[in-house]
Backbone of each chain as ProteinMPNN parsed JSONL, in Angstrom:
{"seq_chain_A": "MKRTVAEAHRAFDDVLPRLSDYQANEGRQALQELDQHAANEADEFTKAREEEALALRDEALKALTEARDGFESLSAEGSEGRIAGTDYAARMHELKERQDTAEAKLARATEIADGIEGIEADPVAWFSELQKRMPHLRTMVPW", "coords_chain_A": {"N_chain_A": [[104.029, -31.803, 157.732], [103.614, -32.854, 154.334], [103.263, -30.602, 151.738], [101.868, -28.748, 148.93], [103.133, -25.626, 147.66], [101.096, -23.72, 147.469], [99.123, -24.932, 149.059], [100.465, -24.889, 151.476], [100.489, -22.153, 151.997], [97.736, -21.665, 152.322], [97.113, -23.339, 154.495], [98.706, -22.229, 156.434], [97.523, -19.729, 156.786], [95.218, -20.601, 158.024], [96.113, -21.606, 160.508], [97.343, -19.471, 161.612], [95.992, -17.601, 163.488], [96.313, -18.962, 165.882], [98.978, -18.975, 166.459], [102.075, -17.999, 168.063], [103.829, -14.825, 168.062], [106.455, -15.281, 167.443], [106.388, -17.861, 166.288], [104.742, -17.259, 164.127], [106.326, -15.526, 162.653], [108.431, -17.215, 162.014], [107.068, -19.006, 160.421], [106.23, -17.338, 158.317], [108.669, -16.716, 157.212], [109.483, -19.237, 156.357], [107.563, -19.674, 154.404], [108.256, -17.697, 152.6], [110.654, -18.683, 151.714], [109.766, -20.987, 150.439], [108.266, -19.839, 148.385], [110.289, -18.582, 147.006], [111.737, -20.767, 146.176], [109.864, -21.906, 144.439], [109.78, -19.885, 142.526], [112.39, -20.005, 141.563], [112.421, -22.546, 140.392], [110.492, -22.153, 138.44], [111.747, -20.24, 136.95], [113.944, -21.603, 135.92], [112.622, -23.511, 134.4], [111.169, -21.921, 132.545], [113.247, -20.741, 131.247], [114.399, -22.828, 129.804], [112.246, -23.446, 128.151], [112.042, -21.092, 126.758], [114.394, -21.138, 125.27], [113.818, -23.286, 123.628], [111.648, -22.242, 122.196], [112.897, -20.105, 120.907], [114.676, -21.45, 119.256], [112.894, -22.757, 117.56], [111.78, -20.517, 116.382], [114.003, -19.407, 115.029], [114.49, -21.412, 113.118], [112.068, -21.274, 111.754], [112.061, -18.633, 110.725], [114.246, -18.707, 109.017], [113.396, -20.612, 107.161], [111.085, -19.344, 106.197], [112.135, -17.078, 104.961], [113.713, -18.241, 102.998], [111.734, -19.544, 101.555], [110.261, -17.348, 100.676], [112.164, -16.066, 98.995], [112.415, -18.105, 97.151], [109.815, -18.202, 96.037], [109.782, -15.701, 94.83], [111.83, -15.885, 92.912], [110.778, -17.868, 91.374], [108.449, -16.679, 90.373], [109.644, -14.756, 88.766], [110.997, -16.355, 86.877], [108.809, -17.557, 85.752], [107.425, -15.394, 84.577], [109.206, -14.728, 82.644], [109.037, -16.791, 81.005], [110.663, -19.013, 81.289], [110.281, -21.462, 82.37], [108.565, -24.577, 82.586], [105.037, -25.165, 83.006], [104.35, -27.424, 84.598], [106.7, -27.97, 86.013], [106.959, -25.603, 87.345], [104.66, -25.642, 88.982], [105.258, -27.829, 90.598], [107.541, -26.962, 91.976], [106.5, -24.757, 93.27], [104.662, -25.942, 94.966], [106.331, -27.368, 96.655], [107.731, -25.268, 97.896], [105.593, -24.053, 99.177], [104.918, -25.946, 101.046], [107.132, -25.763, 102.699], [106.777, -23.199, 103.623], [104.341, -23.489, 105.04], [105.12, -25.307, 107.04], [106.979, -23.754, 108.383], [105.336, -21.708, 109.332], [103.769, -23.137, 111.085], [105.661, -23.736, 112.983], [106.2, -21.204, 113.993], [103.738, -20.692, 115.142], [103.707, -22.637, 117.128], [105.835, -21.731, 118.672], [104.694, -19.404, 119.593], [102.664, -20.419, 121.194], [104.227, -21.556, 123.184], [105.38, -19.246, 124.211], [103.103, -18.019, 125.271], [102.538, -19.833, 127.287], [104.816, -19.522, 128.905], [104.438, -16.898, 129.699], [102.179, -17.173, 131.288], [103.175, -18.751, 133.386], [105.091, -17.046, 134.432], [103.451, -15.073, 135.394], [102.343, -16.182, 137.657], [104.221, -17.893, 139.413], [104.121, -19.481, 141.716], [101.617, -20.71, 141.669], [101.956, -22.231, 139.37], [104.077, -23.942, 140.119], [102.911, -25.229, 142.248], [100.892, -26.674, 141.001], [102.478, -28.44, 139.625], [103.61, -29.791, 141.77], [101.348, -31.057, 142.683], [100.906, -32.93, 140.726], [103.249, -34.331, 140.903], [103.992, -35.772, 143.587], [106.362, -36.17, 145.01], [107.674, -33.803, 144.903], [106.549, -32.158, 146.725], [106.655, -30.137, 149.714], [107.92, -30.4, 153.029], [106.229, -29.053, 155.737], [105.873, -27.504, 158.973], [103.254, -27.086, 159.763]], "CA_chain_A": [[103.182, -32.388, 156.686], [104.076, -32.496, 152.989], [102.227, -29.826, 151.056], [102.3, -27.896, 147.822], [103.364, -24.272, 148.182], [99.789, -23.064, 147.624], [98.479, -25.539, 150.242], [101.199, -24.399, 152.653], [99.989, -20.795, 152.263], [96.354, -21.742, 152.843], [97.138, -23.963, 155.824], [99.324, -21.258, 157.358], [96.487, -18.733, 157.106], [94.262, -21.227, 158.963], [96.67, -21.776, 161.869], [97.954, -18.205, 162.059], [95.431, -17.009, 164.713], [96.714, -19.714, 167.085], [100.442, -18.98, 166.587], [102.735, -16.885, 168.749], [104.508, -13.941, 167.105], [107.691, -15.954, 167.022], [106.003, -18.939, 165.353], [104.203, -16.642, 162.909], [107.469, -15.016, 161.87], [109.134, -18.396, 161.47], [106.229, -19.53, 159.347], [106.302, -16.416, 157.161], [109.996, -16.869, 156.589], [109.47, -20.529, 155.643], [106.751, -19.489, 153.192], [109.067, -16.898, 151.661], [111.638, -19.597, 151.105], [109.026, -21.85, 149.505], [107.932, -19.009, 147.212], [111.533, -18.37, 146.26], [112.05, -22.045, 145.524], [108.934, -22.021, 143.295], [110.216, -18.91, 141.516], [113.624, -20.526, 140.937], [112.043, -23.665, 139.521], [109.788, -21.574, 137.286], [112.754, -19.528, 136.149], [114.724, -22.624, 135.195], [111.74, -24.133, 133.403], [110.847, -20.972, 131.466], [114.478, -20.501, 130.483], [114.521, -23.943, 128.85], [111.158, -23.299, 127.173], [112.389, -19.938, 125.916], [115.416, -21.605, 124.311], [113.111, -24.123, 122.654], [110.856, -21.351, 121.326], [113.824, -19.316, 120.068], [115.207, -22.36, 118.223], [111.798, -22.919, 116.583], [111.66, -19.238, 115.683], [115.129, -19.295, 114.095], [114.232, -22.336, 111.999], [110.915, -20.765, 110.999], [112.429, -17.423, 109.971], [115.142, -19.117, 107.936], [112.577, -21.273, 106.139], [110.172, -18.364, 105.586], [112.927, -16.222, 104.076], [114.09, -19.047, 101.821], [110.511, -19.764, 100.759], [109.949, -16.059, 100.014], [113.113, -15.899, 97.882], [112.061, -19.125, 96.161], [108.595, -17.761, 95.331], [110.11, -14.544, 93.989], [112.597, -16.279, 91.724], [109.845, -18.657, 90.551], [107.602, -15.715, 89.649], [110.464, -14.13, 87.719], [111.205, -17.365, 85.824], [107.527, -17.76, 85.086], [107.057, -14.274, 83.709], [110.15, -14.698, 81.513], [108.761, -17.977, 80.187], [111.826, -19.899, 81.331], [109.974, -22.697, 83.107], [107.309, -25.228, 82.176], [103.995, -25.076, 84.025], [104.368, -28.55, 85.546], [107.857, -27.765, 86.897], [106.611, -24.44, 88.174], [103.686, -26.071, 89.994], [105.937, -28.727, 91.549], [108.412, -26.15, 92.85], [105.658, -23.911, 94.111], [104.087, -26.826, 95.989], [107.412, -27.667, 97.615], [107.966, -24.043, 98.676], [104.412, -23.815, 100.017], [105.032, -26.862, 102.194], [108.142, -25.18, 103.604], [106.135, -22.036, 104.25], [103.357, -23.973, 106.022], [105.849, -25.886, 108.178], [107.576, -22.631, 109.125], [104.268, -21.0, 110.054], [103.373, -24.0, 112.215], [106.696, -23.576, 114.016], [105.981, -19.899, 114.64], [102.542, -20.83, 115.984], [104.125, -23.43, 118.294], [106.662, -20.838, 119.501], [103.766, -18.465, 120.251], [102.012, -21.178, 122.283], [105.219, -21.67, 124.267], [105.502, -17.903, 124.814], [101.901, -17.828, 126.11], [102.733, -20.672, 128.472], [105.835, -18.875, 129.74], [103.829, -15.706, 130.293], [101.292, -17.643, 132.363], [104.007, -19.207, 134.512], [105.731, -15.874, 135.037], [102.434, -14.286, 136.1], [102.099, -16.797, 138.957], [105.097, -19.065, 139.523], [103.72, -20.338, 142.84], [100.505, -21.542, 141.184], [102.511, -23.217, 138.424], [104.867, -24.951, 140.826], [101.986, -26.017, 143.072], [100.253, -27.647, 140.097], [103.505, -29.458, 139.366], [103.726, -30.577, 143.003], [100.15, -31.915, 142.775], [101.097, -34.066, 139.81], [104.449, -35.067, 141.311], [103.986, -35.622, 145.052], [107.705, -36.132, 145.627], [108.159, -32.408, 144.902], [105.911, -31.415, 147.828], [107.623, -29.759, 150.742], [107.512, -30.647, 154.413], [106.066, -27.847, 156.563], [105.482, -27.936, 160.327], [101.831, -26.853, 160.063]], "C_chain_A": [[103.675, -31.941, 155.313], [102.948, -31.797, 152.228], [102.785, -29.169, 149.805], [102.493, -26.493, 148.408], [102.025, -23.562, 148.428], [99.06, -23.604, 148.856], [99.143, -25.019, 151.519], [100.729, -22.991, 153.031], [98.609, -20.845, 152.912], [96.344, -22.282, 154.275], [97.732, -22.992, 156.856], [98.298, -20.211, 157.771], [95.49, -19.292, 158.126], [94.813, -21.283, 160.39], [97.19, -20.463, 162.469], [97.344, -17.62, 163.347], [95.889, -17.717, 165.987], [98.218, -19.664, 167.337], [100.947, -17.794, 167.399], [103.401, -16.023, 167.69], [105.753, -14.622, 166.542], [107.377, -17.023, 165.975], [105.502, -18.36, 164.017], [105.353, -16.143, 162.024], [108.256, -16.155, 161.23], [108.389, -18.934, 160.257], [106.305, -18.651, 158.106], [107.633, -16.561, 156.434], [110.067, -18.17, 155.777], [108.682, -20.403, 154.338], [107.51, -18.692, 152.134], [110.073, -17.777, 150.934], [110.965, -20.525, 150.096], [108.684, -21.088, 148.227], [109.17, -18.814, 146.34], [111.936, -19.636, 145.504], [111.164, -22.232, 144.285], [109.385, -21.098, 142.17], [111.476, -19.403, 140.802], [113.311, -21.66, 139.966], [111.383, -23.137, 138.246], [110.779, -20.896, 136.348], [113.55, -20.515, 135.29], [113.888, -23.23, 134.068], [111.486, -23.178, 132.233], [112.081, -20.665, 130.616], [114.642, -21.583, 129.407], [113.459, -23.836, 127.756], [111.455, -22.148, 126.222], [113.408, -20.352, 124.852], [114.765, -22.439, 123.206], [112.342, -23.246, 121.653], [111.774, -20.557, 120.39], [114.406, -20.173, 118.944], [114.158, -22.573, 117.129], [111.674, -21.661, 115.725], [112.769, -19.085, 114.643], [114.897, -20.162, 112.865], [113.117, -21.78, 111.108], [111.308, -19.559, 110.146], [113.323, -17.759, 108.788], [114.311, -19.727, 106.793], [111.649, -20.284, 105.435], [110.917, -17.481, 104.586], [113.315, -16.981, 102.813], [112.878, -19.288, 100.917], [110.154, -18.484, 100.002], [110.847, -15.854, 98.793], [112.78, -16.878, 96.752], [110.837, -18.712, 95.35], [108.931, -16.626, 94.364], [110.86, -14.966, 92.734], [111.715, -17.117, 90.782], [108.952, -17.726, 89.714], [108.376, -15.098, 88.49], [110.673, -15.102, 86.56], [109.93, -17.571, 85.02], [107.21, -16.631, 84.13], [108.01, -14.154, 82.516], [109.968, -15.921, 80.614], [109.903, -18.979, 80.191], [111.53, -21.233, 82.011], [108.622, -23.265, 82.656], [106.32, -25.195, 83.341], [104.064, -26.189, 85.062], [105.536, -28.41, 86.53], [107.572, -26.633, 87.882], [105.702, -24.891, 89.321], [104.355, -26.946, 91.051], [106.796, -27.929, 92.519], [107.59, -25.278, 93.794], [105.057, -24.725, 95.271], [105.124, -27.101, 97.093], [107.69, -26.448, 98.523], [106.801, -23.764, 99.63], [104.458, -24.716, 101.249], [106.029, -26.319, 103.214], [107.536, -24.001, 104.357], [105.165, -22.495, 105.346], [104.039, -24.544, 107.269], [106.428, -24.765, 109.048], [106.506, -21.902, 109.933], [103.786, -21.817, 111.257], [104.395, -23.871, 113.348], [106.531, -22.244, 114.743], [104.769, -19.969, 115.577], [102.886, -21.592, 117.265], [104.95, -22.549, 119.245], [105.765, -19.844, 120.251], [103.034, -19.156, 121.408], [102.958, -21.283, 123.478], [105.344, -20.326, 124.994], [104.301, -17.616, 125.717], [102.042, -18.6, 127.425], [103.715, -20.03, 129.446], [105.229, -17.67, 130.464], [102.925, -16.083, 131.471], [102.083, -18.051, 133.601], [104.617, -18.005, 135.233], [104.74, -15.025, 135.826], [102.198, -14.851, 137.502], [102.942, -18.07, 139.115], [104.696, -20.023, 140.641], [102.582, -21.268, 142.404], [101.036, -22.618, 140.245], [103.231, -24.333, 139.165], [103.961, -25.832, 141.695], [101.257, -27.063, 142.232], [101.215, -28.799, 139.808], [103.646, -30.385, 140.584], [102.517, -31.505, 143.182], [100.339, -33.16, 141.922], [102.277, -34.933, 140.224], [104.64, -34.911, 142.82], [105.388, -35.564, 145.681], [108.288, -34.718, 145.644], [107.556, -31.583, 146.044], [106.916, -31.192, 148.957], [107.05, -30.011, 152.139], [107.394, -29.294, 155.135], [105.539, -28.271, 157.937], [104.002, -27.726, 160.653], [100.92, -27.627, 159.114]], "O_chain_A": [[104.101, -30.799, 155.14], [101.843, -32.321, 152.093], [103.997, -29.044, 149.633], [102.06, -26.218, 149.527], [101.839, -22.896, 149.446], [98.453, -22.842, 149.608], [98.471, -24.744, 152.514], [100.586, -22.667, 154.21], [98.345, -20.169, 153.906], [95.657, -21.752, 155.148], [97.3, -22.954, 158.008], [98.204, -19.846, 158.943], [94.983, -18.563, 158.979], [94.089, -21.042, 161.356], [97.439, -20.366, 163.671], [98.092, -17.182, 164.221], [95.855, -17.124, 167.065], [98.698, -20.24, 168.314], [100.331, -16.728, 167.42], [103.527, -16.443, 166.54], [106.053, -14.547, 165.351], [108.01, -17.085, 164.92], [105.79, -18.885, 162.942], [105.341, -16.321, 160.806], [108.684, -16.076, 160.078], [108.977, -19.267, 159.228], [106.428, -19.148, 156.986], [107.7, -16.529, 155.206], [110.623, -18.21, 154.679], [109.074, -20.947, 153.305], [107.421, -18.972, 150.938], [110.31, -17.642, 149.734], [111.52, -20.812, 149.035], [108.798, -21.623, 147.124], [109.106, -18.873, 145.112], [112.406, -19.587, 144.367], [111.633, -22.655, 143.229], [109.374, -21.483, 141.0], [111.614, -19.24, 139.589], [113.86, -21.725, 138.866], [111.665, -23.595, 137.138], [110.661, -20.971, 135.125], [113.791, -20.286, 134.104], [114.365, -23.433, 132.952], [111.576, -23.575, 131.072], [111.975, -20.369, 129.426], [114.977, -21.292, 128.259], [113.732, -24.101, 126.585], [111.157, -22.221, 125.03], [113.299, -19.968, 123.688], [115.103, -22.322, 122.028], [112.378, -23.472, 120.443], [111.454, -20.366, 119.217], [114.606, -19.697, 117.827], [114.473, -22.571, 115.939], [111.491, -21.732, 114.51], [112.51, -18.68, 113.509], [115.078, -19.721, 111.73], [113.208, -21.811, 109.881], [110.93, -19.474, 108.977], [113.191, -17.187, 107.706], [114.502, -19.398, 105.623], [111.447, -20.371, 104.224], [110.406, -17.173, 103.509], [113.257, -16.445, 101.707], [112.977, -19.244, 99.691], [109.787, -18.534, 98.828], [110.375, -15.518, 97.708], [112.85, -16.539, 95.571], [110.819, -18.851, 94.128], [108.438, -16.585, 93.237], [110.58, -14.485, 91.636], [111.881, -17.083, 89.562], [108.732, -17.952, 88.524], [107.853, -14.936, 87.388], [110.543, -14.722, 85.396], [109.954, -17.735, 83.801], [106.776, -16.869, 83.002], [107.664, -13.551, 81.5], [110.651, -16.07, 79.6], [110.098, -19.71, 79.22], [112.435, -22.044, 82.205], [107.675, -22.526, 82.385], [106.715, -25.196, 84.507], [103.864, -25.95, 86.254], [105.392, -28.691, 87.72], [107.896, -26.704, 89.067], [105.945, -24.564, 90.483], [104.066, -26.829, 92.241], [106.787, -28.179, 93.725], [107.941, -25.09, 94.959], [104.962, -24.246, 96.401], [104.819, -27.067, 98.286], [107.859, -26.58, 99.735], [107.003, -23.296, 100.751], [104.087, -24.305, 102.348], [105.811, -26.399, 104.423], [107.75, -23.829, 105.557], [105.171, -21.95, 106.449], [103.605, -24.304, 108.395], [106.375, -24.821, 110.277], [106.739, -21.523, 111.081], [103.442, -21.266, 112.303], [104.035, -23.894, 114.525], [106.7, -22.168, 115.96], [104.773, -19.384, 116.66], [102.421, -21.242, 118.35], [104.785, -22.614, 120.463], [106.041, -19.489, 121.397], [102.814, -18.559, 122.462], [102.55, -21.122, 124.627], [105.407, -20.274, 126.223], [104.454, -17.042, 126.795], [101.718, -18.105, 128.504], [103.479, -19.998, 130.654], [105.463, -17.446, 131.652], [102.905, -15.411, 132.502], [101.701, -17.73, 134.726], [104.657, -17.947, 136.462], [105.108, -14.349, 136.787], [101.889, -14.103, 138.431], [102.435, -19.183, 138.969], [104.903, -21.232, 140.533], [102.58, -22.456, 142.725], [100.619, -23.774, 140.313], [103.029, -25.514, 138.884], [104.213, -27.027, 141.857], [101.031, -28.187, 142.68], [100.822, -29.964, 139.753], [103.783, -31.6, 140.442], [102.633, -32.589, 143.753], [99.994, -34.273, 142.317], [102.307, -36.129, 139.933], [105.363, -34.024, 143.272], [105.573, -34.981, 146.75], [109.283, -34.464, 146.323], [107.988, -30.459, 146.304], [107.878, -31.941, 149.127], [105.853, -29.851, 152.38], [108.333, -28.498, 155.143], [104.84, -29.278, 158.053], [103.543, -28.149, 161.714], [99.697, -27.543, 159.227]]}, "seq_chain_B": "MANRGKRLKALLEGDQRTAHTTQQAFLKSEDSLSAVEEREATRRDRERQRRDELTQRTPAIGGHR", "coords_chain_B": {"N_chain_B": [[110.668, -11.87, 138.032], [111.926, -12.892, 134.778], [110.578, -11.878, 132.585], [110.387, -13.287, 130.21], [108.375, -14.365, 128.616], [106.853, -12.154, 127.663], [108.828, -10.813, 126.217], [109.479, -12.671, 124.281], [107.032, -12.927, 122.969], [106.804, -10.411, 121.861], [108.889, -10.481, 120.026], [107.97, -12.511, 118.351], [105.647, -11.385, 117.388], [106.701, -9.405, 115.801], [107.8, -11.023, 113.872], [105.699, -11.693, 112.308], [105.598, -10.022, 110.213], [107.559, -10.933, 108.439], [106.39, -13.373, 107.851], [104.134, -12.468, 106.558], [105.213, -11.177, 104.307], [106.257, -13.382, 102.982], [103.911, -14.743, 102.423], [102.741, -12.951, 100.656], [104.547, -13.141, 98.548], [104.072, -15.762, 97.839], [101.395, -15.602, 96.916], [101.777, -13.997, 94.706], [103.348, -15.66, 93.155], [101.54, -17.627, 92.659], [99.703, -16.34, 91.007], [101.389, -15.907, 88.897], [101.845, -18.493, 88.082], [99.348, -19.136, 87.017], [99.406, -17.472, 84.814], [101.507, -18.62, 83.369], [100.419, -21.134, 82.818], [98.23, -20.388, 81.281], [99.497, -19.251, 79.098], [100.784, -21.483, 78.077], [98.583, -23.002, 77.385], [97.467, -21.436, 75.382], [99.5, -21.585, 73.489], [99.399, -24.305, 72.91], [96.868, -24.422, 71.735], [97.26, -22.866, 69.461], [99.128, -24.398, 68.108], [97.624, -26.676, 67.602], [95.686, -25.607, 65.957], [97.276, -24.866, 63.801], [98.138, -27.363, 62.96], [95.69, -28.441, 62.21], [95.038, -26.781, 60.095], [97.062, -27.41, 58.315], [96.465, -30.067, 57.814], [94.036, -29.791, 56.525], [94.834, -28.484, 54.232], [96.598, -30.289, 53.028], [96.261, -32.857, 50.663], [94.499, -35.924, 51.053], [96.231, -39.041, 51.386], [96.568, -40.834, 48.499], [94.267, -39.845, 47.587], [94.297, -38.205, 45.364], [95.266, -38.281, 42.012]], "CA_chain_B": [[110.803, -12.786, 136.892], [112.728, -12.34, 133.685], [109.712, -11.395, 131.502], [110.741, -13.997, 128.971], [107.163, -14.535, 127.811], [106.53, -10.882, 126.985], [109.901, -10.53, 125.252], [109.333, -13.653, 123.202], [105.829, -12.599, 122.201], [107.099, -9.207, 121.068], [109.705, -10.932, 118.887], [107.126, -13.305, 117.445], [104.72, -10.471, 116.701], [107.51, -8.78, 114.742], [108.044, -12.028, 112.822], [104.52, -11.788, 111.438], [105.925, -9.231, 109.023], [108.254, -11.863, 107.529], [105.39, -14.352, 107.408], [103.254, -11.764, 105.625], [105.969, -10.973, 103.051], [106.336, -14.69, 102.309], [102.568, -15.032, 101.9], [102.552, -12.093, 99.471], [105.355, -13.729, 97.472], [103.362, -16.973, 97.413], [100.229, -15.213, 96.122], [102.276, -13.494, 93.419], [103.811, -16.794, 92.352], [100.321, -18.33, 92.241], [99.214, -15.592, 89.832], [102.34, -16.127, 87.809], [101.609, -19.861, 87.582], [98.167, -19.066, 86.154], [99.825, -16.854, 83.546], [102.314, -19.621, 82.655], [99.504, -22.17, 82.319], [97.426, -19.762, 80.228], [100.383, -19.092, 77.935], [100.994, -22.82, 77.514], [97.318, -23.425, 76.764], [97.354, -20.663, 74.129], [100.465, -22.143, 72.54], [98.873, -25.601, 72.465], [95.738, -24.149, 70.824], [97.795, -22.391, 68.178], [99.751, -25.544, 67.416], [96.547, -27.532, 67.123], [95.087, -24.896, 64.823], [98.215, -24.953, 62.672], [98.086, -28.748, 62.467], [94.406, -28.617, 61.529], [95.121, -26.087, 58.807], [97.938, -28.205, 57.439], [95.722, -31.276, 57.444], [93.001, -29.418, 55.543], [95.468, -28.114, 52.965], [97.275, -31.431, 52.413], [95.291, -33.851, 50.202], [94.639, -37.242, 51.688], [97.102, -39.956, 50.628], [95.809, -41.675, 47.556], [93.004, -39.176, 47.234], [94.438, -37.436, 44.129], [96.306, -38.825, 41.104]], "C_chain_B": [[111.471, -12.08, 135.713], [111.898, -11.773, 132.529], [110.036, -12.03, 130.163], [109.531, -14.097, 128.035], [106.844, -13.29, 126.998], [107.543, -10.596, 125.885], [109.743, -11.416, 124.011], [108.117, -13.31, 122.329], [106.044, -11.366, 121.334], [107.913, -9.584, 119.827], [108.829, -11.63, 117.846], [106.11, -12.437, 116.712], [105.449, -9.773, 115.554], [107.725, -9.733, 113.572], [106.858, -12.171, 111.876], [104.736, -11.016, 110.142], [106.607, -10.127, 107.978], [107.257, -12.881, 106.965], [104.483, -13.726, 106.352], [103.947, -11.578, 104.263], [106.034, -12.277, 102.264], [104.981, -15.035, 101.691], [102.293, -14.21, 100.641], [103.299, -12.681, 98.274], [104.689, -14.989, 96.935], [102.187, -16.612, 96.497], [100.656, -14.73, 94.733], [102.697, -14.674, 92.531], [102.618, -17.638, 91.88], [99.738, -17.674, 90.985], [100.086, -15.88, 88.625], [102.17, -17.532, 87.214], [100.398, -19.87, 86.637], [98.556, -18.499, 84.792], [100.621, -17.85, 82.706], [101.385, -20.663, 82.031], [98.646, -21.642, 81.174], [98.246, -19.658, 78.936], [100.587, -20.454, 77.255], [99.738, -23.309, 76.791], [97.137, -22.714, 75.424], [98.276, -21.255, 73.069], [99.953, -23.492, 71.994], [97.726, -25.418, 71.475], [96.244, -23.74, 69.447], [98.399, -23.546, 67.395], [98.687, -26.461, 66.832], [95.896, -26.927, 65.884], [95.954, -25.056, 63.576], [98.172, -26.371, 62.073], [96.799, -28.996, 61.677], [94.445, -27.982, 60.146], [95.947, -26.891, 57.812], [97.206, -29.443, 56.937], [94.685, -30.95, 56.369], [93.615, -29.121, 54.177], [96.079, -29.312, 52.249], [96.255, -32.461, 51.96], [95.554, -35.199, 50.855], [95.469, -38.161, 50.798], [96.222, -40.845, 49.733], [94.526, -41.014, 47.091], [93.097, -38.456, 45.896], [95.542, -38.011, 43.278], [96.487, -37.904, 39.939]], "O_chain_B": [[111.565, -10.854, 135.664], [112.468, -11.238, 131.579], [109.964, -11.384, 129.117], [109.654, -13.933, 126.821], [106.597, -13.366, 125.794], [107.186, -10.195, 124.778], [109.86, -10.965, 122.872], [108.178, -13.397, 121.103], [105.535, -11.283, 120.216], [107.668, -9.081, 118.73], [108.93, -11.379, 116.645], [105.753, -12.712, 115.566], [104.888, -9.575, 114.477], [107.821, -9.306, 112.422], [106.995, -12.705, 110.775], [104.134, -11.32, 109.112], [106.275, -10.083, 106.794], [107.275, -13.204, 105.778], [104.111, -14.376, 105.374], [103.345, -11.795, 103.212], [105.886, -12.285, 101.041], [104.911, -15.554, 100.577], [101.693, -14.701, 99.685], [102.785, -12.725, 97.156], [104.728, -15.259, 95.734], [101.999, -17.222, 95.445], [100.0, -15.008, 93.729], [102.441, -14.688, 91.327], [102.68, -18.282, 90.833], [99.337, -18.35, 90.037], [99.609, -16.068, 87.506], [102.329, -17.734, 86.01], [100.418, -20.524, 85.595], [98.101, -18.977, 83.753], [100.446, -17.927, 81.49], [101.541, -21.029, 80.866], [98.369, -22.361, 80.214], [97.756, -19.938, 77.842], [100.565, -20.561, 76.029], [99.813, -23.939, 75.737], [96.704, -23.323, 74.447], [97.893, -21.408, 71.909], [100.056, -23.78, 70.801], [97.616, -26.159, 70.497], [95.743, -24.191, 68.416], [98.212, -23.661, 66.184], [98.824, -26.961, 65.715], [95.598, -27.616, 64.909], [95.472, -25.333, 62.478], [98.168, -26.548, 60.855], [96.8, -29.656, 60.638], [93.96, -28.547, 59.166], [95.59, -27.035, 56.642], [97.322, -29.814, 55.769], [94.478, -31.72, 55.431], [93.049, -29.434, 53.13], [96.089, -29.365, 51.019], [95.449, -32.912, 52.773], [96.692, -35.552, 51.163], [95.405, -38.056, 49.573], [95.279, -41.496, 50.183], [93.787, -41.579, 46.285], [92.059, -38.118, 45.327], [96.653, -38.213, 43.768], [97.309, -38.172, 39.062]]}, "name": "protein", "num_of_chains": 2, "seq": "MKRTVAEAHRAFDDVLPRLSDYQANEGRQALQELDQHAANEADEFTKAREEEALALRDEALKALTEARDGFESLSAEGSEGRIAGTDYAARMHELKERQDTAEAKLARATEIADGIEGIEADPVAWFSELQKRMPHLRTMVPWMANRGKRLKALLEGDQRTAHTTQQAFLKSEDSLSAVEEREATRRDRERQRRDELTQRTPAIGGHR"}
């Protein structure tokens, strides 16, 4: 029968009292393989998500640093009276937008990191949820 | 597992320092903008005052022969 990994575990526990030692060992080994498969899938998925988060982080840090430098040079120009108020306000607005975008990217990267942490805490649960949504990923088990 | 989530979160927590520094720089530049605008307003007031004084001192055209 085709089952998710979590379903396979539950169903195995149900039939276990009726199995011979040999069958039980075979079943446990099959479950181990299913768990390993789930862990491999989770590993591949989290690796890709990590790369995405790191790319967002790099972009965010670059933009935050540039915005910081921009604000500092603007403050200096302002205190030296080298810039008109309207120009100052326009540049400050532009830098603030960059800062806000960068902070949103850092927040998105944090959401991804939370997601990764959840998957790593229970890869079998994650993969089973995926198998529920995508039945073709379910695995055939003899019980 | 590779503990990617924990590692990533630790990095991102460290990045809050950069975000904070940028926010401080923004607040400083906001204060500086107020100072620039205040200075410009003062200059405009002085110019207006000077113009008013000049107008008061200069007789109206045709007002004196």
